[in-house]
N, C-alpha and C positions, 0 to 999 in steps of 0.2 A: 514534555519540554515546555518551559514557561514561555509565554508569548506566542504559542503556536496553536492552531486548531487544524483539524483535518476533516475532509469530507470524502466519503466513499459511497459506493452503491448501497442501497438499503437491502436487507435480507429479502429473499424470495421464498415464500412458502415456509414450511417447517424447518428448512435447512438454511444455513448461512450462505453457503456456495453449493449448489446442487448440480448444475449442468456446466458444460464448458462455458466459460464466461469471459467477458471483457470488462475491465474496471478502469475508470479514470479517477485519480485521487488528486485533490487540491490541498496543499499545505499553505495555510495563511499565516504570515508573520503579523500577529496582532500586538506585538511589543513596540517599543519606541526606539529600538536600535537594530542595526543590521545584524543578521545571524549568518555565520559562515559554517558551511558543512552541515547537512541535515541527514537524519536517518529515521526511519519508522520501522518498528517491529510489531508483528502480530502473529497470532497462532491460528492455523486452520482448525476447524472442528472435525475434519475428516482427513482423507488422503489426497487432497488437492495438490496440484503441482503447477508452478509457473512454467509456461511454454514460450513466452515472449514478453519483452519489456521495452518501454521507451522512456527516455529521460531519467533513467535510474539503472543502477546495477542492483540486481536482486539475488540474494543468497538464501538458501534454505537448509535447515537441519531438522529432519523429521517434520513436525508440524509447525515449527517456528520459522518465520520468514522475516527478512530484513531488507528494506529498500534503502539504498544510499544514493546521494547526489552524484552527478557526473561532474567533470571539471568545469563545464560551461554553465551549470546551474547550481553551483555550490553556495553562492552568495544571494541572500534574499533580503532586500531592504525592508525597513519598517513599513508596514501597510501593504507590502507586496505579496505575491503568491508564487509558489513553486508548484509545478504539476508533474505527475508521471502517470503512466498507465501500464497495464499488463493484461495478458491473456492467461487464463488458468484452465486446467482440465483435471479430470480425475479418472481413476480406473476402479471398478468394483463399486462398493457402496459409497455414495458421495459424502455422507456425513452421518453423525450420530443424531438420531431423533430423540427429542425429549419425551 
């Protein structure tokens, strides 16, 4: 999305998400105008699953995950940030190793 940057936890070890984890994600509006409604999509490298979320609605289909704003944090002014967080876990092998 133009005018946006995101930050999330750095990978740990040889896997992107290996153990039950908590993540805080910051979405920065680096553009010059207000943006209404945001969403971010990513793919898990293994069989991770979201178990809890805050400041976002999170949906998943297989390995693809999308976080959407809630009604109270849909608008992000130029130069401002939106944040959300989640907890994820896995069962079995946590990820594919390179």
